[in-house]
PLY file of the C-alpha trace (Angstrom):
ply
format ascii 1.0
element vertex 319
property float x
property float y
property float z
element edge 318
property int vertex1
property int vertex2
end_header
-0.08 -0.28 0.29
2.87 2.53 0.73
4.48 1.58 -2.45
1.70 1.67 -4.49
0.96 5.44 -2.51
4.69 6.12 -2.76
4.55 5.54 -6.78
1.03 7.31 -7.39
2.66 10.09 -5.85
5.72 9.89 -8.19
3.73 9.65 -11.33
1.22 12.72 -9.76
5.11 14.73 -9.27
6.11 13.31 -12.85
3.11 14.39 -14.61
3.58 18.45 -12.83
6.81 18.18 -13.88
6.26 17.45 -17.61
3.44 19.95 -17.57
5.80 22.69 -16.37
8.72 21.65 -18.61
6.09 21.93 -21.72
4.94 25.43 -20.37
8.43 26.95 -20.12
9.32 25.18 -23.68
6.47 27.23 -25.11
7.08 30.51 -23.23
10.76 30.02 -24.50
9.21 29.78 -27.85
7.26 32.69 -27.48
8.58 35.21 -25.13
10.82 38.03 -26.68
14.83 37.88 -26.68
16.74 41.04 -26.28
20.74 41.05 -27.35
22.73 44.48 -26.85
26.12 45.73 -27.44
27.49 49.22 -27.23
24.47 51.62 -26.49
22.07 49.40 -28.73
19.61 47.14 -28.15
17.75 44.62 -30.38
14.39 43.11 -28.94
12.64 40.06 -31.31
9.31 39.10 -31.03
9.10 35.81 -30.49
5.98 35.09 -32.84
6.13 37.03 -35.81
9.76 37.75 -36.82
9.90 41.01 -35.50
12.52 43.19 -34.35
12.97 46.33 -32.64
16.14 48.08 -32.41
16.48 51.09 -29.93
18.67 53.06 -27.88
19.65 51.17 -24.50
19.72 54.44 -22.33
16.92 56.15 -23.75
14.19 53.01 -24.17
12.31 51.60 -26.96
10.10 54.57 -27.29
12.96 57.18 -28.53
13.78 56.79 -32.53
13.26 52.94 -32.57
13.31 51.02 -36.01
11.18 48.24 -36.45
11.93 45.60 -38.73
9.35 43.01 -39.41
8.70 39.72 -41.89
6.45 40.54 -44.20
5.17 38.32 -46.69
6.89 35.49 -48.82
6.37 34.24 -52.20
8.20 31.49 -54.46
7.74 32.79 -58.04
7.88 31.16 -61.34
10.04 32.04 -64.12
7.35 34.86 -65.20
7.25 35.91 -61.63
3.93 35.17 -60.65
3.19 33.42 -57.15
2.87 29.92 -56.95
2.46 27.31 -54.37
0.04 29.31 -52.63
-2.84 26.70 -52.37
-3.26 23.65 -50.15
-2.90 23.25 -46.38
-0.50 25.19 -44.33
2.31 22.63 -44.33
2.34 22.48 -48.33
2.12 26.25 -49.07
5.31 27.69 -50.61
4.05 31.21 -50.20
3.11 33.29 -47.03
1.06 35.98 -46.83
2.37 37.04 -43.48
4.24 35.60 -40.37
1.67 36.56 -37.38
1.13 33.14 -37.13
4.63 31.63 -37.26
6.37 30.70 -34.27
9.96 31.51 -33.82
12.24 29.47 -31.89
15.52 30.79 -30.56
19.38 30.11 -30.25
21.70 31.04 -27.29
22.95 34.41 -27.28
26.74 34.05 -28.98
29.03 36.66 -28.28
32.46 37.74 -29.91
30.90 36.46 -33.25
32.41 36.61 -36.19
30.57 37.95 -38.97
33.61 36.97 -41.88
33.92 33.56 -40.87
36.51 31.46 -41.92
38.01 34.85 -43.47
37.98 36.84 -40.32
41.21 39.08 -40.01
41.36 40.64 -36.68
42.92 44.08 -38.27
39.59 44.89 -40.46
36.97 42.74 -39.72
33.82 43.37 -36.81
32.76 41.17 -34.28
29.07 40.95 -32.79
27.03 39.70 -30.49
24.40 37.76 -32.11
21.20 36.34 -31.66
19.43 33.63 -34.46
15.71 33.09 -34.42
14.09 31.01 -37.01
10.84 29.41 -37.96
9.81 26.27 -40.31
7.66 27.26 -43.55
5.62 24.16 -43.22
7.40 21.18 -44.65
8.86 23.66 -47.29
11.72 24.69 -45.89
13.10 27.17 -43.22
13.61 30.87 -42.68
16.34 31.83 -40.10
17.30 35.14 -39.21
20.94 35.98 -37.53
20.80 39.10 -35.77
24.88 40.86 -35.27
24.79 43.78 -32.85
28.16 44.81 -33.77
30.68 44.94 -30.61
33.93 45.46 -32.19
33.91 47.74 -35.52
35.18 46.78 -38.72
34.25 45.47 -41.93
30.82 43.21 -42.70
29.05 42.16 -45.64
29.42 39.98 -48.38
32.48 39.59 -50.35
32.75 42.40 -53.01
29.98 44.32 -51.10
31.81 45.30 -47.38
31.02 47.88 -45.01
32.55 49.40 -42.31
30.15 49.01 -39.41
30.78 51.01 -35.92
29.99 49.45 -32.39
25.86 49.18 -32.05
25.13 48.80 -35.81
23.15 46.13 -36.74
23.63 43.17 -39.33
20.72 41.23 -39.59
21.50 37.99 -41.88
18.18 36.69 -43.51
18.69 32.79 -44.11
17.01 30.12 -46.21
18.96 27.09 -44.84
16.68 24.93 -47.43
14.02 24.63 -49.79
12.07 22.44 -51.53
10.58 24.29 -55.07
7.53 23.58 -56.78
8.53 21.42 -59.70
10.43 19.15 -57.57
10.24 15.44 -57.42
8.00 15.58 -54.32
6.28 18.97 -53.83
2.79 19.78 -53.52
2.27 22.48 -55.77
0.62 22.34 -59.30
1.51 20.17 -61.97
3.09 22.88 -64.17
4.30 24.83 -61.29
7.75 25.35 -61.16
9.76 27.50 -58.79
12.33 30.17 -60.25
12.62 32.48 -57.52
12.15 33.19 -53.87
10.69 37.11 -52.63
11.12 37.93 -49.16
8.81 41.48 -48.40
10.10 43.45 -45.05
8.49 46.15 -43.38
11.03 49.03 -42.02
9.71 51.71 -39.81
11.85 54.30 -38.29
11.38 57.52 -36.86
10.32 59.33 -40.30
6.75 58.82 -41.80
8.71 57.54 -45.18
12.30 56.57 -45.77
14.34 58.24 -48.16
16.80 57.04 -50.38
19.92 58.86 -49.81
21.73 56.69 -53.03
24.48 53.57 -53.09
22.06 51.37 -51.23
21.75 53.69 -48.14
17.97 54.72 -46.89
17.09 57.10 -44.38
14.79 56.00 -42.17
14.88 59.09 -39.40
15.80 59.85 -36.27
19.62 59.33 -36.89
18.97 55.78 -38.43
19.88 54.46 -42.11
19.51 51.25 -43.53
22.40 49.85 -46.08
21.40 47.44 -49.23
23.34 45.50 -51.54
22.30 43.86 -54.38
24.63 40.87 -53.77
23.63 37.61 -52.04
25.30 34.25 -51.07
24.26 31.59 -52.93
25.01 27.67 -52.03
27.57 29.03 -49.85
29.28 31.12 -52.62
29.33 34.94 -51.72
28.97 37.83 -54.24
26.25 36.48 -56.80
23.92 38.93 -57.64
20.27 38.70 -56.37
17.56 38.37 -59.36
16.64 41.73 -59.24
18.32 44.99 -57.38
16.00 45.24 -53.62
12.97 47.63 -53.97
10.88 49.52 -51.98
7.63 50.76 -51.57
4.89 52.73 -49.37
2.14 50.33 -48.35
0.03 52.72 -45.80
2.13 53.59 -42.56
4.79 50.99 -43.71
7.64 51.16 -46.08
8.38 47.31 -47.55
11.49 46.45 -49.05
11.48 43.20 -51.32
14.20 41.20 -52.37
14.10 38.58 -54.84
16.26 35.42 -54.44
17.37 33.82 -57.60
16.59 29.85 -57.34
19.41 27.56 -55.56
19.97 24.06 -54.45
20.90 24.37 -50.94
21.00 27.43 -49.28
20.57 31.69 -49.65
21.55 34.28 -47.30
21.05 37.99 -47.38
22.35 40.69 -44.95
21.21 44.42 -44.91
22.93 46.76 -41.86
20.93 49.52 -39.56
23.20 52.10 -38.38
22.40 54.30 -35.60
23.94 57.87 -36.40
23.63 59.71 -39.57
27.49 60.40 -40.07
27.79 56.73 -41.25
26.10 57.27 -43.85
28.51 59.98 -45.31
30.79 57.03 -44.36
29.30 54.93 -46.44
29.13 56.86 -49.23
32.83 57.90 -49.13
33.73 53.91 -48.33
31.69 53.03 -51.72
34.59 55.06 -53.91
37.28 52.90 -52.12
39.10 50.86 -54.56
37.52 47.47 -53.95
40.67 45.16 -55.06
42.35 46.68 -51.82
39.47 44.79 -49.89
39.98 41.60 -51.66
43.71 42.10 -51.01
43.16 42.40 -46.99
43.56 38.58 -46.17
46.97 38.36 -47.37
47.86 41.37 -44.61
46.72 45.12 -43.93
48.25 47.45 -46.95
49.09 50.67 -46.60
46.62 52.10 -48.72
43.79 50.66 -47.26
44.81 51.91 -43.82
45.22 55.49 -45.28
41.59 54.96 -46.64
40.26 54.18 -43.72
41.76 57.06 -41.72
40.22 59.33 -44.19
36.76 57.56 -43.10
37.51 57.99 -39.60
38.49 62.01 -40.79
35.09 62.79 -42.20
33.23 60.97 -39.05
34.84 63.39 -37.13
34.07 66.04 -39.30
29.96 65.73 -39.56
0 1
1 2
2 3
3 4
4 5
5 6
6 7
7 8
8 9
9 10
10 11
11 12
12 13
13 14
14 15
15 16
16 17
17 18
18 19
19 20
20 21
21 22
22 23
23 24
24 25
25 26
26 27
27 28
28 29
29 30
30 31
31 32
32 33
33 34
34 35
35 36
36 37
37 38
38 39
39 40
40 41
41 42
42 43
43 44
44 45
45 46
46 47
47 48
48 49
49 50
50 51
51 52
52 53
53 54
54 55
55 56
56 57
57 58
58 59
59 60
60 61
61 62
62 63
63 64
64 65
65 66
66 67
67 68
68 69
69 70
70 71
71 72
72 73
73 74
74 75
75 76
76 77
77 78
78 79
79 80
80 81
81 82
82 83
83 84
84 85
85 86
86 87
87 88
88 89
89 90
90 91
91 92
92 93
93 94
94 95
95 96
96 97
97 98
98 99
99 100
100 101
101 102
102 103
103 104
104 105
105 106
106 107
107 108
108 109
109 110
110 111
111 112
112 113
113 114
114 115
115 116
116 117
117 118
118 119
119 120
120 121
121 122
122 123
123 124
124 125
125 126
126 127
127 128
128 129
129 130
130 131
131 132
132 133
133 134
134 135
135 136
136 137
137 138
138 139
139 140
140 141
141 142
142 143
143 144
144 145
145 146
146 147
147 148
148 149
149 150
150 151
151 152
152 153
153 154
154 155
155 156
156 157
157 158
158 159
159 160
160 161
161 162
162 163
163 164
164 165
165 166
166 167
167 168
168 169
169 170
170 171
171 172
172 173
173 174
174 175
175 176
176 177
177 178
178 179
179 180
180 181
181 182
182 183
183 184
184 185
185 186
186 187
187 188
188 189
189 190
190 191
191 192
192 193
193 194
194 195
195 196
196 197
197 198
198 199
199 200
200 201
201 202
202 203
203 204
204 205
205 206
206 207
207 208
208 209
209 210
210 211
211 212
212 213
213 214
214 215
215 216
216 217
217 218
218 219
219 220
220 221
221 222
222 223
223 224
224 225
225 226
226 227
227 228
228 229
229 230
230 231
231 232
232 233
233 234
234 235
235 236
236 237
237 238
238 239
239 240
240 241
241 242
242 243
243 244
244 245
245 246
246 247
247 248
248 249
249 250
250 251
251 252
252 253
253 254
254 255
255 256
256 257
257 258
258 259
259 260
260 261
261 262
262 263
263 264
264 265
265 266
266 267
267 268
268 269
269 270
270 271
271 272
272 273
273 274
274 275
275 276
276 277
277 278
278 279
279 280
280 281
281 282
282 283
283 284
284 285
285 286
286 287
287 288
288 289
289 290
290 291
291 292
292 293
293 294
294 295
295 296
296 297
297 298
298 299
299 300
300 301
301 302
302 303
303 304
304 305
305 306
306 307
307 308
308 309
309 310
310 311
311 312
312 313
313 314
314 315
315 316
316 317
317 318
């Protein structure tokens, strides 16, 4: 009788423990996560794929920038949306991410955005927080938020930028994808995927976003975003996107659209958001630096590159 009662009690406790663990896990998926470096923090909402960049000292309401995954479409060669019927698990296109659950990886300090080619003399380091969500049984989207903790170069080969402490680089990754037209896809018989198209909405302090040239967009409130038309396809950096990123106004939101060419294994794109408008002016100057100096940086830190960087620092101190 005592053994039976103890066993019953044990089973009851185990059941309550399991329920608590399940509850905690669901909170880990749904609650927000925050990463910080310098004077800037980024809060990521556990559902919807929304990020808020703001001054740590001033708080969220002061000139914050909100970035949100807005829509995802698979397109055929004619640019028509396909794979948008069937069950949610079968769809290749989403009208929104509001119902998507995102899970988080542990915060990683001193991450090196340049990976294996990292050069401490010129490349940045960052605090990285990654979140991801499955797209039914079709693929996966993940986003690396990188808050720069040590200034230096970031970005794809051939399109590097100089970033300062507190800048946010966010890598948009499609680590895998099952295309319409693949042998085991559930799309209509004649549908063949040629592109993935992602919409991202961005809202800063300004009512409208202004393109300043050279891929730099003024978001208002001393914040700007830098975009490139280069993408990493199947691990090869510096590939051209299918189209240059485009911008349109949709109500109170500014929508940026990125079109990825078809890939076999993975695709990655990495915009950069800066706090402090002087970085936009630095970017304009940096775009005029001879790219061959950057490509040669892996074999050393050439004096010409050093002089170019010093000129940029001088420009920053004068604004």
